[in-house]
C-alpha positions as CSV (number, residue, x, y, z in Angstrom):
1,X,-9.7,-17.6,-6.4
2,X,-10.1,-18.9,-3.0
3,X,-12.7,-20.9,-1.2
4,X,-13.5,-19.1,2.1
5,X,-16.0,-19.4,4.9
6,X,-17.6,-16.4,6.8
7,X,-17.1,-17.1,10.5
8,X,-20.5,-15.7,11.7
9,X,-22.7,-17.8,9.2
10,X,-20.5,-20.6,8.1
11,X,-21.6,-19.7,4.5
12,X,-19.0,-20.3,1.7
13,X,-17.7,-17.5,-0.6
14,X,-15.3,-17.6,-3.5
15,X,-12.8,-14.7,-2.8
16,X,-10.7,-13.2,-5.7
17,X,-7.7,-11.2,-4.6
18,X,-6.2,-8.7,-7.1
19,X,-2.8,-7.0,-5.9
20,X,-3.2,-3.2,-6.5
21,X,0.3,-3.1,-8.0
22,X,-1.0,-5.3,-11.0
23,X,-3.9,-2.9,-11.7
24,X,-2.5,-0.5,-14.1
25,X,-4.7,1.4,-16.9
26,X,-6.3,-1.4,-18.9
27,X,-6.4,-4.1,-16.1
28,X,-7.9,-1.7,-13.8
29,X,-10.7,-0.9,-16.1
30,X,-11.3,-4.7,-16.8
31,X,-11.6,-5.3,-13.0
32,X,-13.9,-2.4,-12.7
33,X,-16.2,-3.8,-15.5
34,X,-16.2,-7.3,-14.1
35,X,-17.3,-6.0,-10.8
36,X,-20.1,-4.0,-12.3
37,X,-21.1,-6.9,-14.5
38,X,-21.3,-9.2,-11.4
39,X,-23.5,-6.6,-9.7
40,X,-25.9,-6.1,-12.6
41,X,-26.5,-9.7,-13.7
42,X,-29.2,-11.7,-12.2
43,X,-28.9,-15.1,-13.3
44,X,-28.9,-18.7,-11.6
45,X,-26.0,-19.5,-13.9
46,X,-23.6,-16.5,-12.6
47,X,-22.4,-16.1,-9.0
48,X,-23.6,-13.1,-7.2
49,X,-21.0,-10.4,-5.9
50,X,-21.9,-9.9,-2.4
51,X,-19.0,-8.1,-0.9
52,X,-16.2,-6.0,-2.4
53,X,-13.4,-4.2,-0.3
54,X,-10.0,-3.0,-0.5
55,X,-6.9,-2.8,1.5
56,X,-3.7,-0.8,0.9
57,X,-2.3,-3.7,-0.9
58,X,-5.2,-5.5,-2.6
59,X,-8.8,-5.5,-3.7
60,X,-11.2,-8.3,-2.9
61,X,-14.4,-9.6,-4.3
62,X,-16.5,-12.2,-2.5
63,X,-19.2,-14.0,-4.3
64,X,-21.7,-16.5,-2.4
65,X,-21.5,-20.0,-3.4
66,X,-24.7,-21.8,-3.2
67,X,-24.0,-25.4,-3.5
68,X,-26.8,-28.0,-4.2
69,X,-26.5,-31.4,-3.2
């Protein structure tokens, strides 16, 4: 996990990068279930999945982090 900031808005996101070479069989299913669960769950205790994209090398998941001070 990495903390990243969107340039246009300055919002903070948690970015999870998964190397495609590591996604074989069972691991791929687990990642897809995790992605779907983040899309389906609507809870203030679970981060919301806002973006998910792929490159040739990796898959990325970005979750918006809403910090309360």
